[in-house]
N, C-alpha and C positions, 0 to 999 in steps of 0.2 A: 307440333305447333299447337295442338289443342291444350297442352299443359300451360301454354303461355297466356291463354285467355283468363282474364281475372276480373274481379269486381273491385272497383275503387273503394277504399275505406278512408275515413277521415284521418288526417294526419294526427300523430300523437300530440295531445294538447300540452304535455309537459315541456316540450322543447320547441314547439312550433307556434309561431304567431304570424297571422296574416291579417292585416287591417286594410280595408278599402279606403279609409280616411287618410292614410299616410300619403304624403306627397314625395317622399324620398325615392330616389331611383332604385331600380332592381338590378342586382349584380348576380353573377354566378360564381360560386366557390367550388373548385375542383378538390375532391378529397381522395384519400387513399381508399382502396377497396374496402367496402363494408364499414366505413367510418362516418357515414352521413349523420347518424344519430349522436355519435360521440362529439363531432364537431358542432352540430346543432345545439347540443346541451351546453357546451362551453361558451358558444357565442351568445346564447340566450342569457346565461348567467352573467356575462360581461355587458349586458344591456343592448345587444343587437337584436334584430328581428329576422331570424332565419325561417325558411319555409321548406319543408321536406315532404312533398306529396308522396303518398304511399298507396300501393294497390295490394289487395289480398290475392295471393296466388297459391295454387296447389303445388305441394312439394312432397316427395317421397323420402322419408327418413326412417331408418331402422325398419324397413319393410312396411311401414304404415303411411297412408296418404293423409295429409292434413293441410289446412290452410295456414299460410304464414304471411305476414305483412312485409313487403319489400318496397324499397324506394322506386318510384316510377322512373326516375332518371338516375340509375346506379352510378355512384361516384360523383354526384353533383348535388348541391343544394343552392337555393336562392336566398339572397340577402337583401332586405328592404331597408337600406341605410345609406346616407351620404358618407362617402369615404374620403377623408383628407389623409394626409400622410400618416398621422398618428393612429387613426382608426384602421387604416390599411395594414399597418404593422401589427396592430393588436389582433386583427383577423388572421394574419399570416402566422402569428405565434401560436395559435390554437393547435393542439396536438391532432394530427390527422389531416391537416390542410396541406395540399400540394401547391395550389396557386389560386389567385383570383384572376379569372379570365380577363384579358385585355392586353394593352400594349405597355403597361407599366402602372406604377402607383397613381400617377396623375391622369391616366387615361384608361380606367377600367371599362370593360365592355358593359353596355347597358342592354337590358332586356325590356322591350316595350311592356308597359303596364297591362295592356290589353291581352297579351299572351299569358301573363301570370294570372290575370282575372279569369281567363278561359279555363286554365288548369284548375284554379281554385273552385270554379263552378262545377267542373266534372267531379272533383273530389267530394264536394258537398252533396251533390245529387246521388252519389254512389252508383252511377250507371256502370254496366259491364264495359270494361275497357281492357286493353292490353298494350304493352309496349310494342312498337313496330319500327322497323328500320326506316330511317329518314330517306325519302325518295323525292327526287326533283324531276320535273319534266325535262326530257332530253338525256336522261341517264340510262345506261345500259343495265337491263334487269333480267332476271331469270324467274320463270313461273315455278313455284314450289309445290303446288298441289293442283288437283283437278285433271281434266283430260289433256291439258297442254303442259303438264309437269315436265320440267327440264328444258323447255323452249326458251331461248334467249332472244331479246329484241330491245328496242329503244322505247322507253315510256314517253309518249308524246303528250298525253293529256291525262289529268287526274281530276275526277269528279267525285262527289261523295259516295256514289254507288259503284262506279266503274272507271276504268282507265283505258286509254287507247294505246295499244302496243303495236309498234311497227316492226315487221320482220323483213329483212332485206336480203336479196341475192346480189352480192357485189358484182359478180362477173356479168350478170345481165343488166345491172343498174336498174333493178326494179324492186318495188316494195309492196307488201301487203299489210293492211292495217286490220287489227282484230280487237274487239272490246273484251277486256278481261276484268275479273274481280281483283281490284288492286290490293286486297288484303292477302292474296295468294302470291304476291310478287315480292322478290327480294333483290337487293343489289347483286349484280353479276361480278 
């Protein structure tokens, strides 16, 4: 897990454009594996406004350890443009695109601007961050590290510093709640 800890780096300026002044909606484009930069470059050249947030992560290649830039959301990029049918088709034609998330060309999924702004701020401030599995309250999880490693339970509450994990004995119909470091928890 320690190799996953990374420092955020600014997205490459050659293919990434994020402007707070734009009022266009944010969409998500699903790409083939490792094609985020390829798709971003094509879309930027076609006049779109893609955003690929990246993190600096340690990798071991050829026996040496070095920092590499990887997308924060592997296989996805964000697009800040209004999409009518013609523009939707233009995005889908880019090499490496799998789909635009949503229910069809006329109903693409929208990402709240506040979520993109939060990601952009994290990228700009270059704080230490790492990708983490998406966890929702009420989901069954397993503790990956620490003295409770391997214990499974239901995540009841998530706060910035700790989460509340409930362990149950079904036969007795009793439960025990314990506070855990939520960064050590993964989906079960």
